[in-house]
C-alpha positions in Angstrom: 8.1 119.0 43.3 9.8 121.0 46.1 12.2 119.2 48.3 11.3 118.7 52.0 14.1 120.9 53.2 14.2 123.4 50.3 14.2 127.2 50.5 11.4 129.8 49.9 13.3 132.6 48.2 10.4 134.2 46.4 8.2 134.3 49.6 11.1 135.8 51.6 11.7 138.4 48.9 8.0 139.4 48.8 7.9 139.7 52.6 11.1 141.7 52.7 9.7 144.2 50.1 6.4 144.3 51.9 8.0 145.1 55.3 10.1 147.9 53.9 7.2 149.5 52.0 4.9 149.2 55.0 7.7 150.5 57.2 8.2 153.6 55.1 4.5 154.2 55.0 4.2 153.7 58.7 7.0 156.2 59.4 5.1 158.8 57.5 1.7 157.9 58.8 2.7 157.7 62.4 4.7 161.0 62.4 2.3 162.5 64.9 3.0 159.7 67.3 6.4 159.7 69.1 7.8 156.8 67.0 11.3 156.7 65.5 11.4 156.7 61.7 13.2 153.8 60.1 14.9 156.0 57.5 18.5 156.3 58.3 18.5 153.6 61.0 20.6 150.5 60.0 19.4 148.8 63.2 15.7 149.0 62.0 16.6 147.6 58.6 18.6 144.8 60.2 15.6 143.8 62.4 13.3 143.9 59.3 15.7 141.5 57.5 15.5 138.9 60.2 12.0 137.9 59.3 12.7 137.3 55.5 15.8 135.3 56.4 13.8 133.3 58.9 11.2 132.5 56.1 14.1 131.5 53.8 15.3 128.9 56.4 11.9 128.0 57.8 11.7 124.5 56.2 15.0 123.5 57.9 14.5 125.1 61.3 10.7 125.8 61.8 10.8 126.5 65.6 14.1 128.5 65.6 13.2 130.7 62.7 9.7 131.5 64.1 11.1 132.4 67.5 13.8 134.6 65.8 11.2 136.5 63.8 9.0 137.0 66.9 12.1 138.2 68.8 13.1 140.6 66.1 9.5 142.0 66.0 9.6 142.6 69.8 13.0 144.3 69.5 11.7 146.5 66.7 8.7 147.7 68.8 10.9 148.1 71.9 13.3 150.4 69.9 10.4 152.7 69.2 10.1 152.1 65.5 6.7 152.4 63.8 4.0 149.7 64.3 3.2 147.4 61.5 6.1 146.3 59.4 7.6 143.9 62.0 4.3 142.0 62.4 4.3 140.7 58.8 7.1 138.0 59.2 5.8 136.4 62.4 2.3 136.2 60.9 3.6 134.6 57.7 5.7 132.1 59.7 2.8 131.2 62.0 0.7 130.6 58.9 3.4 128.4 57.4 3.6 126.3 60.6 -0.1 125.6 60.5 -0.3 124.8 56.8 2.8 122.6 56.9 1.3 120.4 59.6 3.1 121.7 62.7 -0.1 122.8 64.4 0.9 122.4 68.1 4.1 124.3 67.5 2.1 127.0 65.7 -0.4 127.5 68.5 2.3 127.6 71.2 4.1 130.3 69.2 0.8 132.1 68.7 0.3 132.1 72.5 3.8 133.5 73.0 3.0 136.2 70.4 -0.1 137.2 72.3 1.9 137.2 75.6 4.7 139.3 74.2 2.4 141.9 72.5 0.3 142.3 75.6 3.4 142.5 77.8 4.9 145.2 75.6 1.6 147.2 75.7 1.5 147.1 79.5 5.2 148.2 79.7 4.5 151.3 77.7 1.4 152.1 79.8 -1.3 150.8 77.4 -3.1 148.6 80.0 -6.7 148.8 78.7 -8.7 145.6 78.7 -10.1 146.4 75.3 -6.6 146.6 73.8 -5.6 143.3 75.2 -8.8 141.6 74.0 -8.3 143.1 70.6 -4.8 141.6 70.3 -6.0 138.2 71.5 -9.0 138.3 69.1 -6.9 139.3 66.1 -4.3 136.6 66.6 -6.9 134.0 67.3 -8.8 135.0 64.1 -5.6 134.8 62.1 -4.9 131.3 63.4 -8.4 130.2 62.6 -8.0 131.4 59.1 -4.8 129.5 58.8 -6.5 126.3 60.1 -9.3 126.8 57.5 -6.7 127.1 54.7 -5.0 124.0 56.0 -8.3 122.0 56.0 -9.1 123.2 52.5 -5.7 122.1 51.2 -5.9 118.7 52.9 -9.3 118.1 51.5 -8.2 119.1 48.1 -5.1 116.8 48.4 -7.4 114.0 49.5 -9.7 114.5 46.6 -6.8 114.4 44.2 -5.4 111.3 45.9 -8.8 109.6 45.6 -9.1 110.7 41.9 -5.7 109.3 41.2 -6.6 106.0 42.8 -9.8 105.9 40.9 -8.0 106.5 37.7 -5.5 103.7 38.5 -8.4 101.4 39.3 -10.2 102.2 36.1 -7.0 101.7 34.1 -6.5 98.3 35.8 -10.1 97.3 35.1 -9.6 98.4 31.4 -6.4 96.3 31.2 -8.2 93.3 32.7 -11.1 93.8 30.2 -8.7 94.0 27.3 -6.9 90.9 28.6 -10.2 89.0 28.7 -11.2 90.2 25.2 -7.8 89.2 23.8 -8.1 85.8 25.5 -11.5 85.1 24.1 -10.8 86.4 20.6 -7.5 84.4 20.3 -8.7 81.3 22.1 -11.8 80.9 19.9 -10.3 81.8 16.5 -7.0 80.1 17.0 -8.7 76.9 18.2 -11.1 77.1 15.2 -8.1 77.5 12.9 -6.3 74.6 14.5 -9.3 72.3 14.3 -10.0 73.2 10.6 -6.3 72.9 9.7 -6.2 69.4 11.2 -9.4 68.5 9.4 -8.1 69.8 6.1 -4.8 67.9 6.4 -6.7 64.7 7.2 -9.1 65.1 4.3 -6.8 66.7 1.8 -6.3 63.6 -0.3 -9.6 61.6 0.4 -12.1 64.5 0.3 -10.6 67.6 -1.4 -14.0 69.5 -1.3 -14.4 69.2 2.4 -10.7 70.2 2.8 -11.4 73.3 0.7 -14.3 74.1 3.1 -11.9 73.8 6.0 -9.4 76.1 4.4 -12.2 78.7 3.6 -13.2 78.6 7.3 -9.5 79.2 8.3 -9.4 82.2 6.0 -12.6 83.7 7.4 -11.5 83.0 11.0 -8.1 84.6 10.5 -9.6 87.7 9.0 -12.1 87.8 11.9 -9.4 87.5 14.6 -7.4 90.3 13.0 -10.4 92.6 12.9 -11.3 91.9 16.5 -7.7 92.4 17.6 -7.7 95.8 16.0 -10.9 96.6 17.7 -9.7 95.6 21.1 -6.3 97.3 20.8 -7.9 100.5 19.6 -8.7 101.4 23.2 -4.9 102.0 23.7 -5.0 104.8 21.2 -5.8 108.3 22.4 -9.4 109.3 21.6 -10.3 105.8 20.4 -13.9 104.7 21.0 -14.4 102.3 23.9 -17.5 100.5 22.6 -17.9 96.7 23.1 -16.1 94.8 20.4 -18.8 92.1 20.0 -22.5 91.7 20.5 -25.3 89.3 20.0 -26.1 90.7 16.6 -23.0 88.8 15.4 -24.0 85.5 17.0 -25.2 84.0 13.7 -21.8 84.7 12.1 -20.1 83.1 15.1 -22.2 80.0 14.8 -21.6 79.8 11.0 -17.8 80.0 11.5 -17.7 77.5 14.3 -17.5 74.5 11.8 -19.8 72.5 14.0 -23.4 71.4 13.9 -24.9 74.2 15.9 -28.5 75.0 16.5 -29.2 78.5 17.7 -32.6 79.4 19.3 -33.7 82.7 20.7 -36.7 83.0 23.0 -38.0 86.5 23.1 -36.2 89.7 22.3 -35.4 93.0 24.0 -32.6 95.6 24.0 -29.7 94.7 26.2 -27.0 96.9 27.9 -23.7 96.9 26.0 -21.9 95.1 28.9 -24.5 92.3 28.9 -24.3 92.0 25.1 -20.5 91.6 25.2 -20.5 89.2 28.1 -23.2 87.0 26.5 -21.4 86.9 23.2 -18.1 86.0 24.8 -19.7 83.2 26.9 -21.3 81.6 23.9 -18.0 82.0 22.0 -15.9 80.4 24.8 -18.5 77.6 25.1 -18.3 76.9 21.4 -14.5 77.0 21.6 -14.5 74.4 24.4 -16.9 72.2 22.3 -14.6 72.4 19.3 -11.6 71.5 21.5 -13.1 68.7 23.6 -16.1 67.5 21.7 -15.4 67.5 17.9 -18.2 66.1 15.8 -20.8 66.8 18.4 -24.1 68.7 17.9 -24.4 71.9 19.9 -27.5 73.6 21.0 -27.4 77.3 21.9 -30.4 78.8 23.5 -30.9 82.4 24.6 -34.0 83.3 26.6 -34.7 87.0 27.1 -36.7 87.4 30.4 -37.9 90.4 32.2 -35.2 90.2 34.9 -32.4 88.1 33.3 -30.9 86.7 30.2 -30.5 82.9 30.3 -27.8 81.4 28.1 -27.5 77.6 27.6 -24.9 76.0 25.4 -24.9 72.1 25.4 -23.1 69.6 23.3 -23.8 65.9 22.8 -20.2 64.7 23.3 -17.3 64.0 21.1 -17.7 61.6 18.1 -14.1 61.8 17.0 -10.7 62.1 18.8 -10.3 65.7 20.2 -7.2 67.2 18.6 -6.9 70.0 21.2 -8.1 68.2 24.3 -4.8 68.6 26.1 -4.1 72.2 25.0 -5.3 75.5 26.2 -4.7 77.7 29.3 -7.5 76.1 31.3 -9.0 79.6 31.9 -12.1 79.2 29.7 -14.7 78.3 32.3 -13.2 80.6 35.1 -13.2 83.4 32.6 -16.8 82.9 31.7 -17.7 82.7 35.3 -15.8 86.0 36.0 -17.7 87.7 33.2 -21.1 86.6 34.7 -20.1 87.5 38.2 -18.9 90.9 37.2 -22.5 91.7 36.1 -24.1 90.1 39.2 -25.0 86.9 37.4 -24.1 83.2 37.7 -22.6 80.5 35.5 -22.7 76.8 35.9 -20.7 74.3 33.8 -20.5 70.6 34.0 -21.1 67.2 32.3 -24.4 66.4 30.8 -25.8 63.0 29.8 -27.4 63.2 26.4 -28.9 60.0 25.0 -26.4 57.9 26.9 -23.5 60.0 25.7 -21.1 62.3 27.6 -22.1 65.8 26.7 -21.2 69.1 28.4 -23.4 72.1 29.3 -22.7 75.7 30.1 -25.6 77.7 31.6 -25.4 81.4 32.5 -27.9 83.8 33.9 -27.2 87.5 33.5 -29.4 90.1 35.3 -31.2 92.7 33.2 -32.5 96.1 34.2 -36.3 96.6 34.1 -37.6 97.7 30.7 -38.9 101.2 30.6 -42.2 101.9 29.0 
Protein backbone atom coordinates (compact mmCIF):
# COMPACT_ATOMS: atom_id res chain seq x y z
CA UNK A 1 0.00 0.00 0.00
CA UNK A 2 1.41 3.38 -1.00
CA UNK A 3 2.14 5.80 1.82
CA UNK A 4 0.05 8.93 2.14
CA UNK A 5 3.03 11.19 1.41
CA UNK A 6 4.87 8.97 -1.03
CA UNK A 7 6.23 9.81 -4.46
CA UNK A 8 5.03 9.07 -7.99
CA UNK A 9 8.29 8.42 -9.87
CA UNK A 10 6.80 6.29 -12.63
CA UNK A 11 4.05 8.75 -13.48
CA UNK A 12 6.56 11.63 -13.41
CA UNK A 13 8.87 9.73 -15.77
CA UNK A 14 6.05 8.93 -18.17
CA UNK A 15 4.88 12.57 -18.25
CA UNK A 16 8.45 13.81 -18.79
CA UNK A 17 8.95 11.46 -21.73
CA UNK A 18 5.54 12.38 -23.18
CA UNK A 19 6.26 16.11 -22.94
CA UNK A 20 9.62 15.84 -24.68
CA UNK A 21 8.26 13.58 -27.44
CA UNK A 22 5.23 15.83 -27.98
CA UNK A 23 7.50 18.88 -27.84
CA UNK A 24 9.77 17.54 -30.56
CA UNK A 25 6.78 16.64 -32.70
CA UNK A 26 5.17 20.03 -32.13
CA UNK A 27 8.39 21.81 -33.12
CA UNK A 28 8.32 20.00 -36.45
CA UNK A 29 4.55 20.20 -36.95
CA UNK A 30 4.33 23.92 -36.14
CA UNK A 31 7.33 24.98 -38.23
CA UNK A 32 5.05 27.05 -40.49
CA UNK A 33 3.87 29.00 -37.43
CA UNK A 34 6.27 31.55 -35.93
CA UNK A 35 7.06 29.38 -32.86
CA UNK A 36 10.49 28.82 -31.35
CA UNK A 37 11.70 25.19 -31.65
CA UNK A 38 12.66 23.62 -28.34
CA UNK A 39 15.75 21.91 -29.78
CA UNK A 40 18.84 23.63 -28.49
CA UNK A 41 16.97 25.69 -25.87
CA UNK A 42 17.88 24.68 -22.28
CA UNK A 43 15.23 27.10 -21.00
CA UNK A 44 12.51 25.12 -22.82
CA UNK A 45 13.75 21.82 -21.41
CA UNK A 46 13.95 23.33 -17.91
CA UNK A 47 10.33 24.51 -18.13
CA UNK A 48 9.23 21.08 -19.37
CA UNK A 49 10.95 19.47 -16.36
CA UNK A 50 8.97 21.55 -13.86
CA UNK A 51 5.77 19.56 -14.50
CA UNK A 52 7.27 16.08 -13.90
CA UNK A 53 9.02 17.34 -10.75
CA UNK A 54 5.70 18.76 -9.57
CA UNK A 55 4.06 15.35 -10.13
CA UNK A 56 6.86 13.74 -8.16
CA UNK A 57 6.13 15.97 -5.14
CA UNK A 58 2.39 16.33 -5.63
CA UNK A 59 1.35 14.15 -2.66
CA UNK A 60 3.31 16.36 -0.28
CA UNK A 61 2.50 19.75 -1.78
CA UNK A 62 -0.65 19.47 -3.93
CA UNK A 63 -1.46 23.19 -4.27
CA UNK A 64 2.12 24.42 -4.69
CA UNK A 65 3.06 21.82 -7.28
CA UNK A 66 -0.09 22.40 -9.35
CA UNK A 67 0.49 26.16 -9.33
CA UNK A 68 4.15 25.62 -10.29
CA UNK A 69 3.21 23.40 -13.25
CA UNK A 70 0.60 25.91 -14.42
CA UNK A 71 3.11 28.76 -14.12
CA UNK A 72 5.74 26.80 -16.07
CA UNK A 73 3.14 26.13 -18.80
CA UNK A 74 2.34 29.87 -19.05
CA UNK A 75 6.05 30.77 -19.23
CA UNK A 76 6.57 28.09 -21.90
CA UNK A 77 3.85 29.60 -24.09
CA UNK A 78 4.97 33.19 -23.38
CA UNK A 79 8.50 32.31 -24.54
CA UNK A 80 7.09 31.38 -27.93
CA UNK A 81 7.71 27.64 -27.78
CA UNK A 82 5.33 25.23 -29.60
CA UNK A 83 1.84 24.61 -28.22
CA UNK A 84 1.07 21.25 -26.70
CA UNK A 85 3.81 19.73 -24.53
CA UNK A 86 3.43 22.17 -21.61
CA UNK A 87 -0.29 21.36 -21.28
CA UNK A 88 0.29 17.75 -20.23
CA UNK A 89 1.61 18.31 -16.69
CA UNK A 90 -1.13 20.76 -15.56
CA UNK A 91 -3.77 18.40 -16.95
CA UNK A 92 -2.32 15.43 -15.07
CA UNK A 93 -2.06 17.41 -11.83
CA UNK A 94 -5.65 18.67 -12.08
CA UNK A 95 -6.76 15.08 -12.67
CA UNK A 96 -4.82 13.92 -9.60
CA UNK A 97 -6.33 16.66 -7.45
CA UNK A 98 -9.85 15.50 -8.34
CA UNK A 99 -9.22 11.77 -7.95
CA UNK A 100 -7.38 12.25 -4.66
CA UNK A 101 -10.29 14.08 -3.08
CA UNK A 102 -9.14 17.71 -3.33
CA UNK A 103 -12.03 18.71 -5.55
CA UNK A 104 -12.46 22.35 -4.47
CA UNK A 105 -8.77 23.02 -4.97
CA UNK A 106 -8.92 21.28 -8.35
CA UNK A 107 -11.83 23.38 -9.63
CA UNK A 108 -10.20 26.62 -8.41
CA UNK A 109 -7.00 25.69 -10.23
CA UNK A 110 -9.02 24.74 -13.32
CA UNK A 111 -10.61 28.22 -13.27
CA UNK A 112 -7.16 29.78 -13.00
CA UNK A 113 -6.03 27.65 -15.95
CA UNK A 114 -8.93 28.87 -18.08
CA UNK A 115 -8.20 32.46 -17.07
CA UNK A 116 -4.48 32.21 -17.84
CA UNK A 117 -5.03 30.55 -21.24
CA UNK A 118 -7.66 33.07 -22.32
CA UNK A 119 -5.52 35.98 -21.07
CA UNK A 120 -2.55 34.71 -23.05
CA UNK A 121 -4.68 34.34 -26.17
CA UNK A 122 -5.91 37.94 -25.83
CA UNK A 123 -2.36 39.23 -25.30
CA UNK A 124 -1.17 37.69 -28.56
CA UNK A 125 -4.18 39.06 -30.42
CA UNK A 126 -6.38 35.95 -30.58
CA UNK A 127 -9.53 37.51 -29.15
CA UNK A 128 -12.16 35.47 -30.92
CA UNK A 129 -15.14 34.37 -28.85
CA UNK A 130 -15.06 30.91 -30.37
CA UNK A 131 -11.46 30.38 -29.24
CA UNK A 132 -12.28 31.39 -25.65
CA UNK A 133 -15.36 29.16 -25.58
CA UNK A 134 -13.32 26.29 -26.97
CA UNK A 135 -10.73 26.65 -24.16
CA UNK A 136 -13.47 26.81 -21.50
CA UNK A 137 -15.34 23.81 -22.96
CA UNK A 138 -12.24 21.66 -23.25
CA UNK A 139 -11.12 22.25 -19.66
CA UNK A 140 -14.66 21.80 -18.33
CA UNK A 141 -14.99 18.53 -20.23
CA UNK A 142 -11.62 17.39 -18.90
CA UNK A 143 -12.69 18.14 -15.32
CA UNK A 144 -16.01 16.32 -15.80
CA UNK A 145 -14.13 13.24 -17.01
CA UNK A 146 -11.90 13.45 -13.92
CA UNK A 147 -14.99 13.67 -11.70
CA UNK A 148 -16.50 10.62 -13.41
CA UNK A 149 -13.30 8.65 -12.84
CA UNK A 150 -13.36 9.72 -9.18
CA UNK A 151 -16.99 8.57 -8.81
CA UNK A 152 -16.23 5.20 -10.43
CA UNK A 153 -13.25 4.67 -8.12
CA UNK A 154 -15.21 5.63 -5.02
CA UNK A 155 -18.06 3.32 -5.94
CA UNK A 156 -15.66 0.47 -6.60
CA UNK A 157 -13.95 1.10 -3.26
CA UNK A 158 -17.36 1.15 -1.56
CA UNK A 159 -18.31 -2.15 -3.20
CA UNK A 160 -15.03 -3.68 -2.07
CA UNK A 161 -15.58 -2.38 1.45
CA UNK A 162 -19.10 -3.81 1.54
CA UNK A 163 -17.82 -7.12 0.16
CA UNK A 164 -15.13 -7.27 2.86
CA UNK A 165 -17.67 -6.49 5.57
CA UNK A 166 -19.99 -9.16 4.19
CA UNK A 167 -17.13 -11.66 4.14
CA UNK A 168 -16.29 -10.81 7.76
CA UNK A 169 -19.96 -11.11 8.71
CA UNK A 170 -20.28 -14.50 7.04
CA UNK A 171 -17.05 -15.67 8.70
CA UNK A 172 -18.41 -14.53 12.06
CA UNK A 173 -21.69 -16.35 11.45
CA UNK A 174 -19.81 -19.49 10.44
CA UNK A 175 -17.72 -19.32 13.61
CA UNK A 176 -20.89 -18.90 15.65
CA UNK A 177 -22.47 -21.87 13.87
CA UNK A 178 -19.41 -24.01 14.55
CA UNK A 179 -19.44 -22.94 18.20
CA UNK A 180 -23.10 -23.96 18.48
CA UNK A 181 -22.42 -27.26 16.75
CA UNK A 182 -19.46 -28.01 19.02
CA UNK A 183 -21.47 -27.08 22.12
CA UNK A 184 -24.35 -29.35 21.15
CA UNK A 185 -22.14 -32.26 20.13
CA UNK A 186 -19.96 -32.10 23.23
CA UNK A 187 -22.73 -31.31 25.71
CA UNK A 188 -24.91 -34.21 24.59
CA UNK A 189 -22.29 -36.88 24.20
CA UNK A 190 -20.14 -35.95 27.19
CA UNK A 191 -23.25 -35.78 29.37
CA UNK A 192 -24.34 -39.17 28.07
CA UNK A 193 -20.89 -40.62 28.73
CA UNK A 194 -20.88 -39.18 32.23
CA UNK A 195 -24.32 -40.54 33.07
CA UNK A 196 -23.52 -43.99 31.70
CA UNK A 197 -20.14 -44.07 33.46
CA UNK A 198 -21.80 -43.20 36.76
CA UNK A 199 -24.42 -45.90 36.15
CA UNK A 200 -21.75 -48.44 35.25
CA UNK A 201 -19.73 -47.71 38.38
CA UNK A 202 -22.85 -47.96 40.54
CA UNK A 203 -23.94 -51.28 39.02
CA UNK A 204 -20.52 -52.80 38.36
CA UNK A 205 -20.70 -55.27 41.26
CA UNK A 206 -24.47 -55.78 41.68
CA UNK A 207 -25.54 -55.94 38.02
CA UNK A 208 -22.57 -56.58 35.69
CA UNK A 209 -24.77 -57.04 32.59
CA UNK A 210 -26.37 -53.62 32.96
CA UNK A 211 -22.94 -52.16 33.62
CA UNK A 212 -21.75 -53.77 30.38
CA UNK A 213 -24.64 -52.09 28.56
CA UNK A 214 -23.59 -48.72 30.02
CA UNK A 215 -20.01 -49.26 28.88
CA UNK A 216 -21.23 -50.18 25.39
CA UNK A 217 -23.22 -46.97 25.29
CA UNK A 218 -20.10 -45.02 26.32
CA UNK A 219 -18.14 -46.65 23.49
CA UNK A 220 -20.81 -45.75 20.94
CA UNK A 221 -21.19 -42.19 22.23
CA UNK A 222 -17.45 -41.54 22.22
CA UNK A 223 -17.18 -42.80 18.65
CA UNK A 224 -20.15 -40.63 17.67
CA UNK A 225 -18.70 -37.49 19.23
CA UNK A 226 -15.37 -37.99 17.46
CA UNK A 227 -17.15 -38.40 14.13
CA UNK A 228 -19.27 -35.29 14.64
CA UNK A 229 -16.29 -33.26 15.78
CA UNK A 230 -14.44 -34.19 12.60
CA UNK A 231 -17.50 -33.23 10.56
CA UNK A 232 -17.81 -29.83 12.25
CA UNK A 233 -14.09 -29.02 12.12
CA UNK A 234 -13.88 -29.96 8.44
CA UNK A 235 -15.34 -26.55 7.58
CA UNK A 236 -11.99 -25.06 8.60
CA UNK A 237 -10.25 -26.92 5.82
CA UNK A 238 -9.98 -25.36 2.39
CA UNK A 239 -12.51 -26.83 -0.01
CA UNK A 240 -14.27 -28.82 2.70
CA UNK A 241 -18.04 -29.30 2.25
CA UNK A 242 -20.25 -27.11 4.41
CA UNK A 243 -23.22 -29.44 4.65
CA UNK A 244 -25.14 -29.81 7.92
CA UNK A 245 -23.52 -32.29 10.27
CA UNK A 246 -26.77 -33.76 11.57
CA UNK A 247 -30.32 -34.31 10.34
CA UNK A 248 -33.59 -35.88 11.38
CA UNK A 249 -32.69 -39.07 9.54
CA UNK A 250 -30.32 -39.77 12.46
CA UNK A 251 -32.94 -39.14 15.13
CA UNK A 252 -33.57 -42.86 15.75
CA UNK A 253 -29.86 -43.39 16.48
CA UNK A 254 -29.89 -40.41 18.82
CA UNK A 255 -32.84 -41.82 20.75
CA UNK A 256 -31.24 -45.26 20.94
CA UNK A 257 -27.97 -43.86 22.32
CA UNK A 258 -29.66 -41.64 24.89
CA UNK A 259 -29.86 -44.46 27.45
CA UNK A 260 -33.35 -43.34 28.51
CA UNK A 261 -36.89 -44.55 27.94
CA UNK A 262 -37.69 -42.43 24.90
CA UNK A 263 -40.78 -42.66 22.73
CA UNK A 264 -40.39 -41.07 19.31
CA UNK A 265 -43.46 -40.22 17.24
CA UNK A 266 -43.61 -38.55 13.85
CA UNK A 267 -46.84 -37.06 12.50
CA UNK A 268 -46.66 -36.62 8.76
CA UNK A 269 -43.59 -36.34 6.60
CA UNK A 270 -42.17 -33.92 4.06
CA UNK A 271 -38.75 -32.74 2.80
CA UNK A 272 -37.18 -30.07 5.00
CA UNK A 273 -34.56 -27.40 4.27
CA UNK A 274 -31.09 -28.40 5.55
CA UNK A 275 -31.05 -25.55 8.09
CA UNK A 276 -34.38 -26.69 9.58
CA UNK A 277 -33.18 -30.32 9.64
CA UNK A 278 -30.07 -29.37 11.57
CA UNK A 279 -31.86 -27.05 14.00
CA UNK A 280 -34.58 -29.64 14.73
CA UNK A 281 -32.01 -32.37 15.36
CA UNK A 282 -29.99 -30.15 17.68
CA UNK A 283 -33.07 -29.04 19.61
CA UNK A 284 -34.11 -32.64 20.24
CA UNK A 285 -30.52 -33.54 21.11
CA UNK A 286 -30.20 -30.70 23.63
CA UNK A 287 -33.60 -31.51 25.15
CA UNK A 288 -32.55 -35.13 25.64
CA UNK A 289 -29.26 -33.94 27.13
CA UNK A 290 -31.14 -31.81 29.66
CA UNK A 291 -33.42 -34.73 30.49
CA UNK A 292 -30.39 -37.00 31.07
CA UNK A 293 -28.82 -34.37 33.31
CA UNK A 294 -31.79 -33.29 35.36
CA UNK A 295 -34.36 -36.07 35.06
CA UNK A 296 -32.59 -39.45 35.05
CA UNK A 297 -34.91 -42.43 35.05
CA UNK A 298 -37.75 -40.45 33.49
CA UNK A 299 -39.75 -41.36 30.41
CA UNK A 300 -39.35 -38.96 27.53
CA UNK A 301 -41.81 -38.36 24.71
CA UNK A 302 -40.48 -36.84 21.48
CA UNK A 303 -43.08 -35.72 18.95
CA UNK A 304 -42.43 -34.21 15.51
CA UNK A 305 -45.40 -32.85 13.63
CA UNK A 306 -44.84 -31.89 9.98
CA UNK A 307 -47.33 -29.18 9.04
CA UNK A 308 -47.80 -27.20 5.85
CA UNK A 309 -46.33 -24.03 7.32
CA UNK A 310 -44.23 -25.23 10.29
CA UNK A 311 -42.49 -28.11 11.98
CA UNK A 312 -43.64 -28.57 15.59
CA UNK A 313 -41.22 -30.26 17.98
CA UNK A 314 -42.20 -31.36 21.47
CA UNK A 315 -39.89 -33.08 23.96
CA UNK A 316 -41.42 -33.79 27.39
CA UNK A 317 -40.13 -35.86 30.29
CA UNK A 318 -41.99 -37.19 33.34
CA UNK A 319 -39.49 -35.98 35.92
CA UNK A 320 -36.50 -37.55 37.69
CA UNK A 321 -36.91 -40.87 39.47
CA UNK A 322 -33.31 -41.01 40.72
CA UNK A 323 -30.86 -38.42 42.00
CA UNK A 324 -29.47 -36.38 39.07
CA UNK A 325 -25.69 -36.84 38.81
CA UNK A 326 -25.19 -33.76 36.62
CA UNK A 327 -27.89 -31.43 37.88
CA UNK A 328 -25.38 -28.81 39.04
CA UNK A 329 -23.07 -29.10 36.05
CA UNK A 330 -23.16 -27.59 32.59
CA UNK A 331 -22.81 -24.14 31.10
CA UNK A 332 -26.45 -23.15 31.43
CA UNK A 333 -26.60 -22.32 27.70
CA UNK A 334 -28.77 -25.25 26.64
CA UNK A 335 -32.19 -23.60 26.54
CA UNK A 336 -30.87 -20.20 25.30
CA UNK A 337 -28.95 -22.04 22.59
CA UNK A 338 -32.08 -23.90 21.47
CA UNK A 339 -34.05 -20.65 21.50
CA UNK A 340 -31.36 -18.95 19.37
CA UNK A 341 -31.52 -21.75 16.82
CA UNK A 342 -35.30 -21.41 16.54
CA UNK A 343 -35.18 -17.60 16.38
CA UNK A 344 -32.53 -17.68 13.66
CA UNK A 345 -35.05 -19.48 11.42
CA UNK A 346 -37.94 -17.20 12.41
CA UNK A 347 -39.42 -19.74 14.81
CA UNK A 348 -40.15 -19.89 18.52
CA UNK A 349 -39.18 -22.10 21.44
CA UNK A 350 -40.84 -22.40 24.85
CA UNK A 351 -39.41 -24.44 27.71
CA UNK A 352 -40.72 -24.89 31.23
CA UNK A 353 -41.97 -27.23 33.95
CA UNK A 354 -44.76 -29.66 33.13
CA UNK A 355 -46.95 -31.50 35.64
CA UNK A 356 -47.31 -35.12 34.53
CA UNK A 357 -49.37 -37.45 36.74
CA UNK A 358 -48.58 -35.36 39.77
CA UNK A 359 -44.84 -35.37 39.01
CA UNK A 360 -42.50 -32.55 38.10
CA UNK A 361 -41.73 -33.00 34.44
CA UNK A 362 -40.25 -30.61 31.91
CA UNK A 363 -41.23 -29.76 28.33
CA UNK A 364 -39.52 -28.12 25.40
CA UNK A 365 -41.73 -27.05 22.49
CA UNK A 366 -40.38 -25.48 19.32
CA UNK A 367 -42.07 -24.32 16.13
CA UNK A 368 -39.94 -23.83 13.03
CA UNK A 369 -41.46 -22.21 9.93
CA UNK A 370 -41.33 -24.15 6.67
CA UNK A 371 -41.52 -22.97 3.06
CA UNK A 372 -44.59 -23.86 1.04
CA UNK A 373 -44.37 -27.21 -0.69
CA UNK A 374 -44.02 -27.00 -4.46
CA UNK A 375 -46.23 -29.24 -6.51
